[in-house]
PDBQT receptor file of N, H, CA, C and O in Angstrom, charges set to zero:
ATOM      1  N   MET A   1     -28.457  -8.579  -8.943  1.00  0.00    +0.000 N 
ATOM      2  CA  MET A   1     -28.019  -8.213  -7.581  1.00  0.00    +0.000 C 
ATOM      3  C   MET A   1     -26.781  -9.041  -7.196  1.00  0.00    +0.000 C 
ATOM      4  O   MET A   1     -25.792  -8.493  -6.709  1.00  0.00    +0.000 OA
ATOM      5  N   GLU A   2     -26.841 -10.324  -7.410  1.00  0.00    +0.000 N 
ATOM      6  H   GLU A   2     -27.645 -10.770  -7.805  1.00  0.00    +0.000 HD
ATOM      7  CA  GLU A   2     -25.696 -11.169  -7.040  1.00  0.00    +0.000 C 
ATOM      8  C   GLU A   2     -24.437 -10.735  -7.793  1.00  0.00    +0.000 C 
ATOM      9  O   GLU A   2     -23.349 -10.648  -7.225  1.00  0.00    +0.000 OA
ATOM     10  N   ILE A   3     -24.617 -10.469  -9.076  1.00  0.00    +0.000 N 
ATOM     11  H   ILE A   3     -25.502 -10.540  -9.537  1.00  0.00    +0.000 HD
ATOM     12  CA  ILE A   3     -23.466 -10.068  -9.895  1.00  0.00    +0.000 C 
ATOM     13  C   ILE A   3     -22.845  -8.796  -9.317  1.00  0.00    +0.000 C 
ATOM     14  O   ILE A   3     -21.625  -8.680  -9.198  1.00  0.00    +0.000 OA
ATOM     15  N   HIS A   4     -23.702  -7.858  -8.965  1.00  0.00    +0.000 N 
ATOM     16  H   HIS A   4     -24.693  -7.952  -9.061  1.00  0.00    +0.000 HD
ATOM     17  CA  HIS A   4     -23.200  -6.598  -8.403  1.00  0.00    +0.000 C 
ATOM     18  C   HIS A   4     -22.401  -6.882  -7.124  1.00  0.00    +0.000 C 
ATOM     19  O   HIS A   4     -21.346  -6.289  -6.901  1.00  0.00    +0.000 OA
ATOM     20  N   LEU A   5     -22.900  -7.773  -6.305  1.00  0.00    +0.000 N 
ATOM     21  H   LEU A   5     -23.757  -8.255  -6.486  1.00  0.00    +0.000 HD
ATOM     22  CA  LEU A   5     -22.231  -8.102  -5.052  1.00  0.00    +0.000 C 
ATOM     23  C   LEU A   5     -20.848  -8.695  -5.344  1.00  0.00    +0.000 C 
ATOM     24  O   LEU A   5     -19.857  -8.336  -4.707  1.00  0.00    +0.000 OA
ATOM     25  N   LYS A   6     -20.802  -9.602  -6.312  1.00  0.00    +0.000 N 
ATOM     26  H   LYS A   6     -21.606  -9.893  -6.829  1.00  0.00    +0.000 HD
ATOM     27  CA  LYS A   6     -19.510 -10.214  -6.648  1.00  0.00    +0.000 C 
ATOM     28  C   LYS A   6     -18.530  -9.143  -7.107  1.00  0.00    +0.000 C 
ATOM     29  O   LYS A   6     -17.364  -9.147  -6.712  1.00  0.00    +0.000 OA
ATOM     30  N   GLN A   7     -19.006  -8.232  -7.939  1.00  0.00    +0.000 N 
ATOM     31  H   GLN A   7     -19.953  -8.229  -8.260  1.00  0.00    +0.000 HD
ATOM     32  CA  GLN A   7     -18.140  -7.151  -8.419  1.00  0.00    +0.000 C 
ATOM     33  C   GLN A   7     -17.617  -6.356  -7.228  1.00  0.00    +0.000 C 
ATOM     34  O   GLN A   7     -16.435  -6.018  -7.162  1.00  0.00    +0.000 OA
ATOM     35  N   TYR A   8     -18.510  -6.063  -6.295  1.00  0.00    +0.000 N 
ATOM     36  H   TYR A   8     -19.470  -6.338  -6.349  1.00  0.00    +0.000 HD
ATOM     37  CA  TYR A   8     -18.133  -5.297  -5.098  1.00  0.00    +0.000 C 
ATOM     38  C   TYR A   8     -17.069  -6.064  -4.302  1.00  0.00    +0.000 C 
ATOM     39  O   TYR A   8     -16.088  -5.484  -3.838  1.00  0.00    +0.000 OA
ATOM     40  N   GLU A   9     -17.281  -7.360  -4.156  1.00  0.00    +0.000 N 
ATOM     41  H   GLU A   9     -18.079  -7.831  -4.534  1.00  0.00    +0.000 HD
ATOM     42  CA  GLU A   9     -16.310  -8.180  -3.410  1.00  0.00    +0.000 C 
ATOM     43  C   GLU A   9     -14.953  -8.120  -4.099  1.00  0.00    +0.000 C 
ATOM     44  O   GLU A   9     -13.916  -8.012  -3.445  1.00  0.00    +0.000 OA
ATOM     45  N   LYS A  10     -14.975  -8.192  -5.427  1.00  0.00    +0.000 N 
ATOM     46  H   LYS A  10     -15.817  -8.281  -5.958  1.00  0.00    +0.000 HD
ATOM     47  CA  LYS A  10     -13.713  -8.142  -6.181  1.00  0.00    +0.000 C 
ATOM     48  C   LYS A  10     -12.976  -6.844  -5.884  1.00  0.00    +0.000 C 
ATOM     49  O   LYS A  10     -11.772  -6.851  -5.628  1.00  0.00    +0.000 OA
ATOM     50  N   GLU A  11     -13.697  -5.742  -5.918  1.00  0.00    +0.000 N 
ATOM     51  H   GLU A  11     -14.675  -5.737  -6.126  1.00  0.00    +0.000 HD
ATOM     52  CA  GLU A  11     -13.067  -4.439  -5.661  1.00  0.00    +0.000 C 
ATOM     53  C   GLU A  11     -12.490  -4.416  -4.247  1.00  0.00    +0.000 C 
ATOM     54  O   GLU A  11     -11.373  -3.946  -4.032  1.00  0.00    +0.000 OA
ATOM     55  N   CYS A  12     -13.242  -4.916  -3.308  1.00  0.00    +0.000 N 
ATOM     56  H   CYS A  12     -14.149  -5.298  -3.482  1.00  0.00    +0.000 HD
ATOM     57  CA  CYS A  12     -12.777  -4.947  -1.907  1.00  0.00    +0.000 C 
ATOM     58  C   CYS A  12     -11.506  -5.783  -1.820  1.00  0.00    +0.000 C 
ATOM     59  O   CYS A  12     -10.532  -5.392  -1.176  1.00  0.00    +0.000 OA
ATOM     60  N   LEU A  13     -11.530  -6.923  -2.467  1.00  0.00    +0.000 N 
ATOM     61  H   LEU A  13     -12.321  -7.241  -2.989  1.00  0.00    +0.000 HD
ATOM     62  CA  LEU A  13     -10.379  -7.818  -2.434  1.00  0.00    +0.000 C 
ATOM     63  C   LEU A  13      -9.161  -7.120  -3.045  1.00  0.00    +0.000 C 
ATOM     64  O   LEU A  13      -8.049  -7.204  -2.523  1.00  0.00    +0.000 OA
ATOM     65  N   LYS A  14      -9.397  -6.436  -4.151  1.00  0.00    +0.000 N 
ATOM     66  H   LYS A  14     -10.300  -6.367  -4.575  1.00  0.00    +0.000 HD
ATOM     67  CA  LYS A  14      -8.297  -5.736  -4.828  1.00  0.00    +0.000 C 
ATOM     68  C   LYS A  14      -7.648  -4.723  -3.891  1.00  0.00    +0.000 C 
ATOM     69  O   LYS A  14      -6.433  -4.736  -3.697  1.00  0.00    +0.000 OA
ATOM     70  N   SER A  15      -8.456  -3.858  -3.320  1.00  0.00    +0.000 N 
ATOM     71  H   SER A  15      -9.443  -3.848  -3.477  1.00  0.00    +0.000 HD
ATOM     72  CA  SER A  15      -7.908  -2.820  -2.433  1.00  0.00    +0.000 C 
ATOM     73  C   SER A  15      -7.218  -3.462  -1.228  1.00  0.00    +0.000 C 
ATOM     74  O   SER A  15      -6.188  -2.977  -0.762  1.00  0.00    +0.000 OA
ATOM     75  N   THR A  16      -7.790  -4.541  -0.738  1.00  0.00    +0.000 N 
ATOM     76  H   THR A  16      -8.627  -4.935  -1.117  1.00  0.00    +0.000 HD
ATOM     77  CA  THR A  16      -7.181  -5.219   0.416  1.00  0.00    +0.000 C 
ATOM     78  C   THR A  16      -5.808  -5.767   0.029  1.00  0.00    +0.000 C 
ATOM     79  O   THR A  16      -4.841  -5.631   0.779  1.00  0.00    +0.000 OA
ATOM     80  N   MET A  17      -5.736  -6.382  -1.138  1.00  0.00    +0.000 N 
ATOM     81  H   MET A  17      -6.522  -6.493  -1.746  1.00  0.00    +0.000 HD
ATOM     82  CA  MET A  17      -4.466  -6.949  -1.593  1.00  0.00    +0.000 C 
ATOM     83  C   MET A  17      -3.446  -5.826  -1.779  1.00  0.00    +0.000 C 
ATOM     84  O   MET A  17      -2.281  -5.965  -1.406  1.00  0.00    +0.000 OA
ATOM     85  N   LEU A  18      -3.893  -4.726  -2.353  1.00  0.00    +0.000 N 
ATOM     86  H   LEU A  18      -4.839  -4.614  -2.656  1.00  0.00    +0.000 HD
ATOM     87  CA  LEU A  18      -2.981  -3.596  -2.571  1.00  0.00    +0.000 C 
ATOM     88  C   LEU A  18      -2.434  -3.102  -1.237  1.00  0.00    +0.000 C 
ATOM     89  O   LEU A  18      -1.236  -2.853  -1.106  1.00  0.00    +0.000 OA
ATOM     90  N   LYS A  19      -3.292  -2.966  -0.274  1.00  0.00    +0.000 N 
ATOM     91  H   LYS A  19      -4.265  -3.168  -0.380  1.00  0.00    +0.000 HD
ATOM     92  CA  LYS A  19      -2.856  -2.489   1.048  1.00  0.00    +0.000 C 
ATOM     93  C   LYS A  19      -1.831  -3.457   1.626  1.00  0.00    +0.000 C 
ATOM     94  O   LYS A  19      -0.818  -3.036   2.186  1.00  0.00    +0.000 OA
ATOM     95  N   HIS A  20      -2.096  -4.747   1.491  1.00  0.00    +0.000 N 
ATOM     96  H   HIS A  20      -2.919  -5.089   1.036  1.00  0.00    +0.000 HD
ATOM     97  CA  HIS A  20      -1.165  -5.749   2.020  1.00  0.00    +0.000 C 
ATOM     98  C   HIS A  20       0.175  -5.632   1.312  1.00  0.00    +0.000 C 
ATOM     99  O   HIS A  20       1.229  -5.720   1.941  1.00  0.00    +0.000 OA
ATOM    100  N   GLU A  21       0.128  -5.432  -0.007  1.00  0.00    +0.000 N 
ATOM    101  H   GLU A  21      -0.729  -5.361  -0.518  1.00  0.00    +0.000 HD
ATOM    102  CA  GLU A  21       1.375  -5.313  -0.775  1.00  0.00    +0.000 C 
ATOM    103  C   GLU A  21       2.188  -4.133  -0.271  1.00  0.00    +0.000 C 
ATOM    104  O   GLU A  21       3.393  -4.247  -0.047  1.00  0.00    +0.000 OA
ATOM    105  N   GLU A  22       1.521  -3.002  -0.093  1.00  0.00    +0.000 N 
ATOM    106  H   GLU A  22       0.542  -2.910  -0.274  1.00  0.00    +0.000 HD
ATOM    107  CA  GLU A  22       2.224  -1.805   0.389  1.00  0.00    +0.000 C 
ATOM    108  C   GLU A  22       2.848  -2.067   1.753  1.00  0.00    +0.000 C 
ATOM    109  O   GLU A  22       4.001  -1.712   2.001  1.00  0.00    +0.000 OA
ATOM    110  N   THR A  23       2.076  -2.691   2.631  1.00  0.00    +0.000 N 
ATOM    111  H   THR A  23       1.140  -2.980   2.430  1.00  0.00    +0.000 HD
ATOM    112  CA  THR A  23       2.582  -2.985   3.974  1.00  0.00    +0.000 C 
ATOM    113  C   THR A  23       3.772  -3.940   3.884  1.00  0.00    +0.000 C 
ATOM    114  O   THR A  23       4.757  -3.794   4.608  1.00  0.00    +0.000 OA
ATOM    115  N   PHE A  24       3.664  -4.906   2.995  1.00  0.00    +0.000 N 
ATOM    116  H   PHE A  24       2.864  -5.024   2.407  1.00  0.00    +0.000 HD
ATOM    117  CA  PHE A  24       4.729  -5.893   2.839  1.00  0.00    +0.000 C 
ATOM    118  C   PHE A  24       6.012  -5.231   2.331  1.00  0.00    +0.000 C 
ATOM    119  O   PHE A  24       7.108  -5.551   2.793  1.00  0.00    +0.000 OA
ATOM    120  N   LYS A  25       5.870  -4.317   1.388  1.00  0.00    +0.000 N 
ATOM    121  H   LYS A  25       4.980  -4.057   1.013  1.00  0.00    +0.000 HD
ATOM    122  CA  LYS A  25       7.047  -3.634   0.828  1.00  0.00    +0.000 C 
ATOM    123  C   LYS A  25       7.731  -2.774   1.885  1.00  0.00    +0.000 C 
ATOM    124  O   LYS A  25       8.958  -2.693   1.928  1.00  0.00    +0.000 OA
ATOM    125  N   GLU A  26       6.946  -2.144   2.724  1.00  0.00    +0.000 N 
ATOM    126  H   GLU A  26       5.949  -2.210   2.690  1.00  0.00    +0.000 HD
ATOM    127  CA  GLU A  26       7.523  -1.256   3.742  1.00  0.00    +0.000 C 
ATOM    128  C   GLU A  26       8.411  -2.022   4.715  1.00  0.00    +0.000 C 
ATOM    129  O   GLU A  26       9.398  -1.481   5.215  1.00  0.00    +0.000 OA
ATOM    130  N   GLN A  27       8.074  -3.248   4.979  1.00  0.00    +0.000 N 
ATOM    131  H   GLN A  27       7.272  -3.687   4.573  1.00  0.00    +0.000 HD
ATOM    132  CA  GLN A  27       8.844  -4.027   5.954  1.00  0.00    +0.000 C 
ATOM    133  C   GLN A  27      10.226  -4.373   5.420  1.00  0.00    +0.000 C 
ATOM    134  O   GLN A  27      11.010  -5.026   6.110  1.00  0.00    +0.000 OA
TER     135      GLN A  27
């Protein structure tokens, strides 16, 4: 269960970072 949660957090972090990158590039 913990491992699954960590994997989920990683995915969330990835998408969040990607969104930030896109926003940063647009500026």
